[in-house]
DRENPA-3360 file (N, C-alpha, C; in nm, 2 decimals, always signed):
BEGIN
1 = MIVNTETI = -2.88/-5.68/+3.18/-2.90/-5.55/+3.09/-2.86/-5.42/+3.18 ~ -2.76/-5.34/+3.16/-2.79/-5.21/+3.24/-2.89/-5.15/+3.20 ~ -2.95/-5.08/+3.26/-3.09/-5.03/+3.26/-3.12/-4.88/+3.29 ~ -2.99/-4.81/+3.36/-3.00/-4.72/+3.40/-2.87/-4.64/+3.43 ~ -2.87/-4.49/+3.43/-2.74/-4.43/+3.43/-2.69/-4.48/+3.57 ~ -2.74/-4.49/+3.70/-2.69/-4.52/+3.78/-2.62/-4.65/+3.80 ~ -2.68/-4.75/+3.75/-2.60/-4.87/+3.75/-2.47/-4.88/+3.64 ~ -2.49/-4.79/+3.55/-2.36/-4.76/+3.45/-2.25/-4.70/+3.55;
9 = DEFLARRS = -2.28/-4.60/+3.66/-2.19/-4.54/+3.72/-2.12/-4.66/+3.80 ~ -2.21/-4.76/+3.87/-2.15/-4.88/+3.93/-2.07/-4.99/+3.83 ~ -2.12/-4.97/+3.72/-2.02/-5.07/+3.62/-1.89/-4.99/+3.64 ~ -1.89/-4.88/+3.56/-1.75/-4.81/+3.59/-1.68/-4.79/+3.69 ~ -1.75/-4.81/+3.81/-1.66/-4.82/+3.94/-1.59/-4.93/+3.95 ~ -1.67/-5.05/+3.92/-1.63/-5.20/+3.95/-1.52/-5.23/+3.83 ~ -1.55/-5.17/+3.69/-1.46/-5.26/+3.59/-1.42/-5.17/+3.47 ~ -1.38/-5.02/+3.51/-1.31/-4.94/+3.46/-1.15/-4.98/+3.44;
17 = ADVEDAVR = -1.11/-5.04/+3.51/-0.98/-5.10/+3.51/-0.97/-5.24/+3.40 ~ -1.08/-5.28/+3.39/-1.09/-5.38/+3.30/-1.11/-5.33/+3.16 ~ -1.16/-5.23/+3.13/-1.16/-5.15/+3.02/-1.06/-5.11/+2.94 ~ -0.99/-5.04/+3.07/-0.84/-5.03/+3.05/-0.77/-5.13/+2.98 ~ -0.75/-5.24/+3.07/-0.69/-5.36/+3.03/-0.74/-5.39/+2.90 ~ -0.83/-5.40/+2.84/-0.89/-5.43/+2.72/-0.81/-5.34/+2.62 ~ -0.82/-5.21/+2.62/-0.74/-5.12/+2.55/-0.63/-5.15/+2.56 ~ -0.54/-5.14/+2.66/-0.35/-5.18/+2.62/-0.37/-5.32/+2.56;
25 = TAAETEIL = -0.44/-5.43/+2.61/-0.40/-5.56/+2.54/-0.39/-5.56/+2.33 ~ -0.58/-5.48/+2.33/-0.55/-5.48/+2.20/-0.43/-5.40/+2.13 ~ -0.39/-5.31/+2.20/-0.24/-5.22/+2.12/-0.12/-5.32/+2.14 ~ -0.13/-5.38/+2.26/+0.00/-5.50/+2.25/-0.03/-5.62/+2.19 ~ -0.13/-5.66/+2.16/-0.13/-5.76/+2.07/-0.14/-5.75/+1.95 ~ -0.23/-5.62/+1.90/-0.29/-5.63/+1.75/-0.21/-5.49/+1.67 ~ -0.18/-5.40/+1.73/-0.13/-5.28/+1.69/+0.01/-5.25/+1.71 ~ +0.08/-5.26/+1.80/+0.23/-5.23/+1.82/+0.28/-5.33/+1.75;
33 = PRFRRLAQ = +0.28/-5.46/+1.73/+0.33/-5.56/+1.67/+0.35/-5.55/+1.51 ~ +0.26/-5.44/+1.45/+0.26/-5.40/+1.31/+0.34/-5.27/+1.31 ~ +0.34/-5.22/+1.42/+0.40/-5.06/+1.38/+0.56/-5.07/+1.34 ~ +0.56/-4.99/+1.22/+0.67/-4.98/+1.14/+0.70/-5.11/+1.06 ~ +0.61/-5.22/+1.10/+0.64/-5.38/+1.02/+0.52/-5.37/+0.94 ~ +0.45/-5.29/+0.91/+0.34/-5.33/+0.82/+0.36/-5.40/+0.69 ~ +0.30/-5.50/+0.63/+0.35/-5.54/+0.49/+0.25/-5.46/+0.38 ~ +0.26/-5.48/+0.26/+0.18/-5.42/+0.20/+0.05/-5.47/+0.17;
41 = HEVDQKTG = +0.02/-5.60/+0.20/-0.11/-5.65/+0.18/-0.16/-5.62/+0.32 ~ -0.12/-5.56/+0.41/-0.20/-5.55/+0.51/-0.27/-5.41/+0.56 ~ -0.23/-5.32/+0.41/-0.29/-5.19/+0.40/-0.37/-5.18/+0.28 ~ -0.48/-5.11/+0.30/-0.59/-5.10/+0.21/-0.63/-4.93/+0.23 ~ -0.70/-4.91/+0.09/-0.78/-4.77/+0.08/-0.94/-4.79/+0.10 ~ -1.02/-4.73/+0.19/-1.15/-4.72/+0.20/-1.22/-4.62/+0.09 ~ -1.21/-4.49/+0.14/-1.30/-4.41/+0.03/-1.19/-4.36/-0.06 ~ -1.06/-4.33/-0.05/-0.94/-4.29/-0.14/-0.80/-4.30/-0.07;
49 = PHDLVTDA = -0.71/-4.26/-0.12/-0.57/-4.27/-0.07/-0.54/-4.20/+0.06 ~ -0.60/-4.10/+0.09/-0.60/-4.07/+0.22/-0.68/-4.11/+0.36 ~ -0.77/-4.21/+0.31/-0.84/-4.28/+0.41/-0.82/-4.46/+0.39 ~ -0.74/-4.45/+0.50/-0.66/-4.57/+0.50/-0.71/-4.67/+0.61 ~ -0.70/-4.83/+0.59/-0.73/-4.89/+0.67/-0.63/-5.01/+0.67 ~ -0.61/-5.07/+0.80/-0.51/-5.19/+0.80/-0.54/-5.29/+0.88 ~ -0.46/-5.38/+0.88/-0.51/-5.52/+0.96/-0.50/-5.47/+1.10 ~ -0.41/-5.38/+1.18/-0.43/-5.35/+1.29/-0.54/-5.29/+1.31;
57 = DRNAELYL = -0.62/-5.20/+1.26/-0.74/-5.14/+1.29/-0.84/-5.23/+1.28 ~ -0.86/-5.32/+1.19/-0.95/-5.43/+1.16/-0.95/-5.55/+1.31 ~ -0.85/-5.59/+1.32/-0.82/-5.68/+1.44/-0.83/-5.62/+1.58 ~ -0.79/-5.51/+1.58/-0.80/-5.44/+1.70/-0.94/-5.42/+1.75 ~ -1.01/-5.36/+1.65/-1.18/-5.36/+1.66/-1.22/-5.48/+1.71 ~ -1.20/-5.57/+1.64/-1.26/-5.71/+1.66/-1.27/-5.73/+1.79 ~ -1.13/-5.73/+1.81/-1.09/-5.77/+1.97/-1.17/-5.68/+2.07 ~ -1.15/-5.56/+2.06/-1.25/-5.47/+2.13/-1.41/-5.51/+2.14;
65 = TGVLGALL = -1.46/-5.51/+2.04/-1.57/-5.55/+2.02/-1.61/-5.67/+2.12 ~ -1.53/-5.76/+2.09/-1.58/-5.89/+2.20/-1.57/-5.88/+2.33 ~ -1.46/-5.79/+2.35/-1.43/-5.78/+2.51/-1.52/-5.67/+2.59 ~ -1.54/-5.57/+2.52/-1.64/-5.45/+2.58/-1.81/-5.52/+2.58 ~ -1.83/-5.58/+2.47/-1.96/-5.61/+2.49/-1.98/-5.75/+2.60 ~ -1.89/-5.80/+2.62/-1.88/-5.91/+2.73/-1.87/-5.84/+2.86 ~ -1.81/-5.73/+2.88/-1.79/-5.66/+2.98/-1.93/-5.61/+3.01 ~ -1.97/-5.55/+2.93/-2.13/-5.50/+2.98/-2.25/-5.55/+2.89;
73 = PGSVVVGE = -2.28/-5.67/+2.97/-2.39/-5.73/+2.91/-2.50/-5.62/+2.86 ~ -2.58/-5.67/+2.76/-2.69/-5.54/+2.70/-2.62/-5.46/+2.61 ~ -2.48/-5.40/+2.62/-2.43/-5.28/+2.55/-2.43/-5.31/+2.39 ~ -2.39/-5.21/+2.30/-2.34/-5.27/+2.18/-2.24/-5.16/+2.15 ~ -2.17/-5.19/+2.03/-2.05/-5.14/+1.99/-2.07/-5.10/+1.85 ~ -2.03/-4.96/+1.85/-2.01/-4.89/+1.72/-1.87/-4.86/+1.69 ~ -1.80/-4.94/+1.60/-1.67/-4.92/+1.56/-1.63/-4.86/+1.43 ~ -1.56/-4.78/+1.40/-1.53/-4.71/+1.28/-1.55/-4.83/+1.15;
81 = EAVHADPA = -1.47/-4.96/+1.18/-1.43/-5.04/+1.08/-1.59/-5.13/+1.06 ~ -1.67/-5.15/+1.17/-1.77/-5.20/+1.16/-1.89/-5.11/+1.07 ~ -1.86/-4.97/+1.11/-2.00/-4.88/+1.03/-1.94/-4.88/+0.89 ~ -1.79/-4.87/+0.86/-1.76/-4.89/+0.70/-1.81/-4.99/+0.65 ~ -1.82/-5.09/+0.69/-1.87/-5.24/+0.62/-1.99/-5.23/+0.61 ~ -2.09/-5.16/+0.70/-2.26/-5.17/+0.74/-2.29/-5.04/+0.81 ~ -2.31/-4.96/+0.72/-2.35/-4.81/+0.78/-2.48/-4.81/+0.87 ~ -2.55/-4.89/+0.84/-2.64/-4.93/+0.96/-2.60/-4.94/+1.08;
89 = VYAAIQGD = -2.52/-4.97/+1.13/-2.45/-4.99/+1.26/-2.47/-4.89/+1.34 ~ -2.43/-4.76/+1.27/-2.39/-4.64/+1.31/-2.57/-4.57/+1.39 ~ -2.66/-4.65/+1.36/-2.77/-4.57/+1.45/-2.78/-4.63/+1.59 ~ -2.69/-4.71/+1.62/-2.70/-4.74/+1.76/-2.69/-4.65/+1.83 ~ -2.58/-4.56/+1.81/-2.58/-4.44/+1.90/-2.69/-4.38/+1.94 ~ -2.80/-4.39/+1.85/-2.93/-4.31/+1.91/-3.02/-4.41/+1.99 ~ -2.99/-4.54/+2.01/-3.06/-4.63/+2.08/-3.09/-4.61/+2.21 ~ -3.14/-4.70/+2.29/-3.15/-4.71/+2.41/-3.02/-4.78/+2.50;
97 = APVWIVDP = -2.98/-4.88/+2.43/-2.86/-4.95/+2.48/-2.76/-4.86/+2.51 ~ -2.66/-4.90/+2.62/-2.53/-4.84/+2.65/-2.45/-4.88/+2.51 ~ -2.36/-4.76/+2.47/-2.30/-4.78/+2.36/-2.14/-4.76/+2.37 ~ -2.05/-4.86/+2.29/-1.88/-4.82/+2.30/-1.89/-4.79/+2.17 ~ -1.83/-4.67/+2.18/-1.78/-4.60/+2.06/-1.63/-4.60/+2.02 ~ -1.60/-4.67/+1.90/-1.46/-4.73/+1.91/-1.40/-4.67/+1.80 ~ -1.28/-4.63/+1.82/-1.18/-4.61/+1.69/-1.04/-4.67/+1.70 ~ -1.04/-4.80/+1.65/-0.91/-4.88/+1.69/-0.79/-4.80/+1.69;
105 = VDGTRQFV = -0.78/-4.76/+1.57/-0.65/-4.67/+1.54/-0.69/-4.54/+1.48 ~ -0.72/-4.43/+1.57/-0.71/-4.34/+1.51/-0.58/-4.25/+1.46 ~ -0.58/-4.20/+1.34/-0.43/-4.14/+1.31/-0.38/-4.27/+1.21 ~ -0.44/-4.34/+1.15/-0.42/-4.46/+1.06/-0.32/-4.42/+0.98 ~ -0.33/-4.27/+0.90/-0.22/-4.24/+0.83/-0.06/-4.22/+0.92 ~ -0.08/-4.19/+1.00/+0.05/-4.15/+1.05/+0.08/-4.29/+1.08 ~ +0.00/-4.38/+1.13/+0.05/-4.54/+1.19/+0.12/-4.60/+1.06 ~ +0.06/-4.58/+0.95/+0.14/-4.63/+0.81/+0.25/-4.60/+0.80;
113 = HGDDGFCT = +0.28/-4.46/+0.80/+0.40/-4.38/+0.80/+0.48/-4.41/+0.88 ~ +0.48/-4.46/+1.00/+0.57/-4.48/+1.08/+0.57/-4.40/+1.20 ~ +0.48/-4.27/+1.21/+0.47/-4.19/+1.31/+0.39/-4.22/+1.40 ~ +0.45/-4.19/+1.54/+0.40/-4.23/+1.69/+0.26/-4.15/+1.70 ~ +0.22/-4.09/+1.61/+0.12/-3.99/+1.66/-0.02/-4.07/+1.61 ~ -0.05/-4.18/+1.69/-0.19/-4.23/+1.65/-0.23/-4.30/+1.83 ~ -0.37/-4.30/+1.80/-0.38/-4.38/+1.94/-0.50/-4.48/+1.91 ~ -0.54/-4.56/+2.00/-0.70/-4.59/+2.01/-0.80/-4.50/+2.13;
121 = LVALARHG = -0.91/-4.49/+2.06/-1.01/-4.40/+2.10/-1.14/-4.52/+2.16 ~ -1.17/-4.50/+2.27/-1.28/-4.59/+2.34/-1.38/-4.48/+2.41 ~ -1.50/-4.49/+2.41/-1.59/-4.40/+2.49/-1.73/-4.49/+2.53 ~ -1.78/-4.48/+2.62/-1.92/-4.53/+2.66/-2.01/-4.43/+2.66 ~ -2.14/-4.43/+2.61/-2.26/-4.33/+2.61/-2.38/-4.41/+2.60 ~ -2.47/-4.36/+2.67/-2.59/-4.36/+2.64/-2.71/-4.27/+2.62 ~ -2.80/-4.27/+2.52/-2.89/-4.18/+2.48/-2.79/-4.04/+2.46 ~ -2.69/-4.05/+2.41/-2.63/-3.95/+2.37/-2.52/-3.87/+2.46;
129 = ELLASWIH = -2.54/-3.91/+2.59/-2.48/-3.88/+2.68/-2.33/-3.96/+2.70 ~ -2.20/-3.86/+2.68/-2.08/-3.93/+2.73/-2.06/-3.95/+2.85 ~ -2.04/-4.08/+2.90/-2.02/-4.15/+3.03/-1.87/-4.17/+3.07 ~ -1.78/-4.22/+2.98/-1.68/-4.24/+3.02/-1.60/-4.26/+2.88 ~ -1.43/-4.23/+2.90/-1.37/-4.23/+2.77/-1.22/-4.28/+2.82 ~ -1.16/-4.35/+2.72/-1.04/-4.38/+2.70/-0.94/-4.33/+2.58 ~ -0.84/-4.28/+2.61/-0.73/-4.25/+2.48/-0.62/-4.30/+2.50 ~ -0.56/-4.41/+2.42/-0.44/-4.51/+2.44/-0.33/-4.47/+2.33;
137 = APARAQLA = -0.22/-4.41/+2.36/-0.15/-4.37/+2.27/-0.02/-4.46/+2.29 ~ -0.01/-4.59/+2.26/+0.07/-4.71/+2.28/+0.25/-4.67/+2.25 ~ +0.22/-4.63/+2.14/+0.39/-4.58/+2.11/+0.45/-4.43/+2.17 ~ +0.34/-4.39/+2.27/+0.41/-4.27/+2.33/+0.39/-4.34/+2.49 ~ +0.32/-4.43/+2.53/+0.27/-4.48/+2.65/+0.23/-4.37/+2.72 ~ +0.11/-4.34/+2.68/+0.00/-4.28/+2.73/-0.14/-4.32/+2.73 ~ -0.19/-4.32/+2.83/-0.32/-4.33/+2.87/-0.42/-4.23/+2.94 ~ -0.50/-4.17/+2.88/-0.60/-4.09/+2.94/-0.75/-4.13/+2.96;
145 = TAVRGGGA = -0.80/-4.09/+3.05/-0.90/-4.16/+3.10/-0.96/-4.07/+3.18 ~ -1.11/-4.04/+3.14/-1.25/-3.96/+3.21/-1.33/-4.06/+3.23 ~ -1.42/-4.02/+3.35/-1.56/-4.04/+3.39/-1.63/-3.94/+3.42 ~ -1.75/-3.92/+3.34/-1.85/-3.80/+3.36/-1.85/-3.75/+3.50 ~ -1.80/-3.65/+3.55/-1.80/-3.61/+3.70/-1.71/-3.64/+3.75 ~ -1.61/-3.71/+3.71/-1.49/-3.76/+3.79/-1.37/-3.76/+3.76 ~ -1.34/-3.63/+3.67/-1.23/-3.56/+3.60/-1.15/-3.64/+3.53 ~ -1.05/-3.59/+3.48/-0.97/-3.64/+3.35/-0.82/-3.67/+3.41;
153 = FLNGERLH = -0.75/-3.77/+3.32/-0.62/-3.79/+3.37/-0.57/-3.86/+3.31 ~ -0.41/-3.84/+3.28/-0.32/-3.87/+3.18/-0.23/-3.96/+3.29 ~ -0.20/-4.09/+3.24/-0.11/-4.18/+3.32/-0.14/-4.16/+3.47 ~ -0.29/-4.12/+3.54/-0.28/-4.13/+3.69/-0.28/-3.98/+3.72 ~ -0.26/-3.90/+3.65/-0.23/-3.76/+3.68/-0.32/-3.64/+3.63 ~ -0.42/-3.60/+3.74/-0.50/-3.53/+3.70/-0.49/-3.40/+3.60 ~ -0.56/-3.41/+3.50/-0.58/-3.31/+3.39/-0.64/-3.15/+3.42 ~ -0.58/-3.03/+3.37/-0.64/-2.92/+3.39/-0.60/-2.82/+3.26;
161 = AGPPAPGR = -0.71/-2.83/+3.20/-0.65/-2.73/+3.09/-0.63/-2.63/+3.11 ~ -0.72/-2.51/+3.17/-0.65/-2.40/+3.21/-0.68/-2.30/+3.10 ~ -0.72/-2.16/+3.13/-0.69/-2.10/+2.99/-0.54/-2.06/+2.92 ~ -0.60/-2.00/+2.82/-0.44/-1.99/+2.73/-0.37/-1.88/+2.80 ~ -0.25/-1.88/+2.81/-0.14/-1.77/+2.83/-0.21/-1.61/+2.77 ~ -0.20/-1.51/+2.82/-0.25/-1.37/+2.76/-0.13/-1.34/+2.68 ~ -0.17/-1.27/+2.58/-0.07/-1.20/+2.50/+0.01/-1.29/+2.36 ~ -0.04/-1.40/+2.38/+0.00/-1.51/+2.29/-0.10/-1.55/+2.18;
169 = DLEVATSH = -0.04/-1.60/+2.07/-0.17/-1.62/+1.96/-0.20/-1.76/+2.02 ~ -0.33/-1.79/+1.97/-0.38/-1.93/+2.00/-0.36/-1.99/+1.91 ~ -0.30/-2.13/+1.95/-0.29/-2.23/+1.87/-0.41/-2.32/+1.84 ~ -0.45/-2.34/+1.72/-0.54/-2.41/+1.67/-0.56/-2.52/+1.58 ~ -0.58/-2.64/+1.61/-0.59/-2.77/+1.50/-0.70/-2.76/+1.42 ~ -0.69/-2.77/+1.30/-0.81/-2.77/+1.22/-0.81/-2.88/+1.12 ~ -0.94/-2.88/+1.07/-0.97/-3.02/+0.98/-0.90/-2.98/+0.86 ~ -0.81/-3.08/+0.78/-0.75/-3.02/+0.66/-0.83/-2.96/+0.54;
177 = PDFTTDQQ = -0.82/-2.90/+0.48/-0.93/-2.84/+0.37/-0.94/-2.96/+0.25 ~ -0.91/-3.05/+0.23/-0.90/-3.13/+0.15/-1.05/-3.20/+0.23 ~ -1.10/-3.20/+0.32/-1.21/-3.25/+0.42/-1.32/-3.18/+0.46 ~ -1.29/-3.06/+0.36/-1.41/-2.99/+0.44/-1.50/-2.91/+0.30 ~ -1.60/-2.87/+0.32/-1.70/-2.81/+0.20/-1.64/-2.69/+0.18 ~ -1.71/-2.60/+0.06/-1.68/-2.49/+0.05/-1.73/-2.40/+0.16 ~ -1.84/-2.43/+0.21/-1.89/-2.36/+0.29/-1.82/-2.36/+0.44 ~ -1.76/-2.45/+0.45/-1.69/-2.48/+0.59/-1.54/-2.41/+0.57;
185 = KHALLGLR = -1.47/-2.45/+0.42/-1.36/-2.37/+0.41/-1.35/-2.20/+0.44 ~ -1.49/-2.14/+0.40/-1.49/-2.04/+0.40/-1.51/-1.96/+0.55 ~ -1.54/-2.05/+0.63/-1.58/-2.04/+0.78/-1.44/-2.03/+0.83 ~ -1.36/-2.13/+0.80/-1.20/-2.17/+0.82/-1.15/-2.02/+0.82 ~ -1.18/-1.97/+0.71/-1.10/-1.83/+0.67/-1.09/-1.74/+0.77 ~ -1.18/-1.76/+0.91/-1.21/-1.66/+1.00/-1.11/-1.68/+1.07 ~ -1.00/-1.79/+1.10/-0.91/-1.81/+1.19/-0.76/-1.77/+1.13 ~ -0.82/-1.70/+1.00/-0.66/-1.65/+0.93/-0.67/-1.48/+0.98;
193 = TDGVAPRP = -0.65/-1.46/+1.13/-0.65/-1.34/+1.16/-0.54/-1.32/+1.28 ~ -0.49/-1.20/+1.29/-0.42/-1.17/+1.41/-0.45/-1.22/+1.55 ~ -0.34/-1.32/+1.60/-0.38/-1.36/+1.75/-0.42/-1.52/+1.72 ~ -0.43/-1.55/+1.63/-0.48/-1.70/+1.61/-0.35/-1.78/+1.49 ~ -0.32/-1.90/+1.53/-0.22/-1.98/+1.48/-0.29/-2.11/+1.42 ~ -0.36/-2.12/+1.32/-0.43/-2.23/+1.28/-0.32/-2.33/+1.22 ~ -0.33/-2.45/+1.24/-0.25/-2.55/+1.19/-0.35/-2.65/+1.14 ~ -0.31/-2.77/+1.02/-0.37/-2.88/+1.01/-0.34/-2.99/+1.14;
201 = CGSAGLEY = -0.48/-3.05/+1.15/-0.46/-3.14/+1.27/-0.40/-3.28/+1.23 ~ -0.33/-3.34/+1.34/-0.32/-3.49/+1.34/-0.43/-3.58/+1.38 ~ -0.38/-3.70/+1.45/-0.49/-3.75/+1.52/-0.57/-3.69/+1.59 ~ -0.71/-3.69/+1.58/-0.80/-3.61/+1.64/-0.80/-3.64/+1.80 ~ -0.79/-3.77/+1.83/-0.77/-3.81/+1.98/-0.66/-3.73/+2.04 ~ -0.55/-3.72/+1.98/-0.44/-3.67/+2.02/-0.42/-3.52/+2.03 ~ -0.53/-3.45/+1.97/-0.53/-3.35/+1.94/-0.64/-3.28/+2.06 ~ -0.73/-3.35/+2.08/-0.83/-3.33/+2.20/-0.73/-3.35/+2.34;
209 = LAVARGLL = -0.65/-3.46/+2.35/-0.56/-3.48/+2.47/-0.47/-3.36/+2.48 ~ -0.42/-3.28/+2.36/-0.35/-3.18/+2.38/-0.43/-3.05/+2.43 ~ -0.54/-3.08/+2.41/-0.61/-2.94/+2.46/-0.67/-2.97/+2.61 ~ -0.68/-3.08/+2.64/-0.69/-3.13/+2.78/-0.60/-3.09/+2.86 ~ -0.47/-3.10/+2.84/-0.34/-3.12/+2.90/-0.30/-2.94/+2.87 ~ -0.37/-2.87/+2.78/-0.35/-2.73/+2.78/-0.23/-2.69/+2.71 ~ -0.18/-2.81/+2.62/-0.09/-2.77/+2.53/-0.11/-2.73/+2.40 ~ -0.24/-2.72/+2.37/-0.31/-2.69/+2.26/-0.45/-2.60/+2.30;
217 = DATVFSWE = -0.49/-2.48/+2.22/-0.58/-2.42/+2.29/-0.73/-2.45/+2.24 ~ -0.70/-2.47/+2.11/-0.85/-2.53/+2.05/-0.85/-2.62/+1.92 ~ -0.94/-2.70/+1.87/-0.95/-2.75/+1.77/-1.06/-2.72/+1.69 ~ -1.07/-2.69/+1.54/-1.21/-2.71/+1.46/-1.24/-2.79/+1.40 ~ -1.31/-2.89/+1.37/-1.33/-3.00/+1.33/-1.48/-2.98/+1.23 ~ -1.44/-3.04/+1.13/-1.58/-3.04/+1.02/-1.66/-3.18/+0.99 ~ -1.60/-3.26/+1.07/-1.70/-3.39/+1.05/-1.73/-3.43/+1.18 ~ -1.86/-3.49/+1.18/-1.93/-3.56/+1.31/-1.89/-3.69/+1.34;
225 = AAWDHAAG = -1.84/-3.78/+1.27/-1.80/-3.90/+1.29/-1.78/-3.96/+1.44 ~ -1.88/-4.01/+1.53/-1.85/-4.01/+1.68/-1.73/-4.07/+1.71 ~ -1.69/-4.19/+1.65/-1.58/-4.23/+1.68/-1.45/-4.15/+1.71 ~ -1.42/-4.06/+1.60/-1.32/-3.95/+1.63/-1.30/-3.87/+1.74 ~ -1.44/-3.82/+1.78/-1.47/-3.71/+1.88/-1.50/-3.76/+2.00 ~ -1.58/-3.87/+2.03/-1.64/-3.90/+2.17/-1.56/-3.91/+2.28 ~ -1.45/-4.00/+2.27/-1.35/-3.96/+2.38/-1.30/-3.87/+2.42 ~ -1.23/-3.79/+2.32/-1.19/-3.66/+2.33/-1.28/-3.56/+2.39;
233 = LLLVEEAG = -1.38/-3.55/+2.32/-1.50/-3.44/+2.39/-1.51/-3.45/+2.52 ~ -1.53/-3.59/+2.60/-1.52/-3.59/+2.74/-1.41/-3.55/+2.82 ~ -1.28/-3.59/+2.73/-1.17/-3.58/+2.85/-1.14/-3.43/+2.86 ~ -1.18/-3.35/+2.75/-1.15/-3.23/+2.77/-1.26/-3.15/+2.83 ~ -1.39/-3.21/+2.85/-1.48/-3.14/+2.96/-1.46/-3.18/+3.08 ~ -1.40/-3.27/+3.11/-1.37/-3.30/+3.27/-1.24/-3.24/+3.28 ~ -1.15/-3.21/+3.18/-1.03/-3.12/+3.21/-1.05/-2.96/+3.24 ~ -1.19/-2.93/+3.22/-1.24/-2.80/+3.25/-1.25/-2.73/+3.11;
241 = GTHLTLTG = -1.24/-2.77/+2.99/-1.27/-2.72/+2.87/-1.43/-2.73/+2.83 ~ -1.44/-2.69/+2.72/-1.58/-2.69/+2.65/-1.60/-2.71/+2.48 ~ -1.73/-2.74/+2.40/-1.70/-2.74/+2.29/-1.85/-2.66/+2.27 ~ -1.84/-2.59/+2.11/-1.93/-2.54/+2.06/-1.96/-2.55/+1.93 ~ -2.06/-2.56/+1.88/-2.10/-2.56/+1.73/-2.11/-2.44/+1.69 ~ -2.15/-2.42/+1.55/-2.14/-2.29/+1.50/-2.28/-2.21/+1.55 ~ -2.37/-2.32/+1.61/-2.51/-2.23/+1.65/-2.47/-2.20/+1.83 ~ -2.38/-2.23/+1.87/-2.35/-2.20/+2.00/-2.38/-2.30/+2.09;
249 = APFRITGG = -2.44/-2.41/+2.05/-2.48/-2.55/+2.10/-2.36/-2.63/+2.10 ~ -2.36/-2.72/+2.23/-2.26/-2.80/+2.25/-2.25/-2.95/+2.11 ~ -2.15/-2.97/+2.10/-2.15/-3.07/+1.99/-2.24/-3.18/+2.03 ~ -2.31/-3.25/+1.95/-2.38/-3.39/+1.98/-2.32/-3.49/+1.92 ~ -2.29/-3.62/+1.97/-2.28/-3.73/+1.93/-2.36/-3.78/+1.82 ~ -2.49/-3.75/+1.86/-2.58/-3.81/+1.77/-2.60/-3.77/+1.65 ~ -2.54/-3.65/+1.64/-2.55/-3.56/+1.49/-2.63/-3.45/+1.48 ~ -2.64/-3.40/+1.35/-2.72/-3.28/+1.36/-2.66/-3.16/+1.36;
257 = NALPFTTA = -2.51/-3.15/+1.40/-2.44/-3.05/+1.46/-2.42/-2.92/+1.33 ~ -2.43/-2.81/+1.37/-2.38/-2.69/+1.26/-2.23/-2.70/+1.26 ~ -2.18/-2.70/+1.14/-2.05/-2.77/+1.13/-1.96/-2.67/+1.07 ~ -1.85/-2.59/+1.11/-1.76/-2.68/+1.19/-1.77/-2.65/+1.35 ~ -1.74/-2.72/+1.42/-1.74/-2.69/+1.58/-1.60/-2.68/+1.59 ~ -1.58/-2.64/+1.73/-1.48/-2.58/+1.84/-1.48/-2.66/+1.96 ~ -1.39/-2.71/+2.00/-1.36/-2.74/+2.14/-1.21/-2.67/+2.18 ~ -1.26/-2.63/+2.32/-1.14/-2.55/+2.34/-1.11/-2.57/+2.50;
265 = RDEATARR = -0.99/-2.51/+2.56/-0.95/-2.53/+2.68/-1.03/-2.45/+2.80 ~ -1.09/-2.35/+2.76/-1.18/-2.26/+2.83/-1.30/-2.21/+2.74 ~ -1.41/-2.16/+2.82/-1.51/-2.12/+2.77/-1.49/-2.01/+2.66 ~ -1.40/-1.91/+2.73/-1.39/-1.78/+2.66/-1.31/-1.83/+2.57 ~ -1.22/-1.90/+2.52/-1.15/-1.91/+2.41/-1.25/-1.98/+2.30 ~ -1.36/-2.08/+2.35/-1.42/-2.18/+2.25/-1.52/-2.03/+2.17 ~ -1.56/-1.94/+2.26/-1.65/-1.81/+2.22/-1.58/-1.77/+2.13 ~ -1.46/-1.72/+2.13/-1.38/-1.63/+2.07/-1.36/-1.69/+1.91;
273 = IRGLLTAS = -1.33/-1.85/+1.93/-1.32/-1.93/+1.80/-1.46/-1.93/+1.72 ~ -1.57/-1.98/+1.79/-1.67/-1.98/+1.74/-1.73/-1.83/+1.68 ~ -1.65/-1.71/+1.74/-1.72/-1.61/+1.65/-1.65/-1.56/+1.54 ~ -1.51/-1.60/+1.54/-1.43/-1.60/+1.44/-1.51/-1.67/+1.30 ~ -1.56/-1.82/+1.32/-1.58/-1.89/+1.22/-1.72/-1.84/+1.16 ~ -1.78/-1.77/+1.26/-1.94/-1.73/+1.18/-1.92/-1.58/+1.14 ~ -1.83/-1.54/+1.18/-1.81/-1.38/+1.10/-1.74/-1.37/+0.99 ~ -1.68/-1.48/+0.93/-1.62/-1.51/+0.81/-1.70/-1.48/+0.67;
% end
């Protein structure tokens, strides 16, 4: 069993390519064969018509759970679909064991509708600290990776988010109002101001990738589910960006955050967005 961060670093040095292979294989065997070919019986609702799950989600998560757990003995897997079936699984994020945080198909609604804006998200964490991440958008032939302290990469090319260009509106992807509380809706109104151009988000993982690439200035999200955020947060951090909750503290994957929170391509942008959210 992995017992300290140093040996996890050694594991990542030796086995990151194997994790990447697992993520690619899950897409090639369980996700892409169903892309734009889903039968009606392969799509179900979870909490409502905007919360979908497919056989691709379920089977890809099962595959990743088996492979990732075997790659790192003593680790546990927290996957979106496993938590839906048994919410108690989520508690492992706060445990002592290394934890794989998995969203097999982030952007399931887009996937169901035949849009290529979906991805697989995998992150490795321990004691609430994000250590490595993989974001794979198979229909776009994109694989983004990050290891804490080692930088962020897309298809092998290093990512630098950089500051926004001066003099233009900040583009911000936000939670859809249907998924926010009244208090969060009020906070989001602060973005309706000169110099900011908010829009509804798509796949959270791909929005984080856009921030890391400097193609999007910030995100503002109103939910805490670690599988949506973990991989992207580390990618943005390693590309030079940052994240802040309403209190000014960084977002914690272990929960208890003041929401909504922002992730931005640089600290100045994050502070500006947070200020707008708290001033509304």
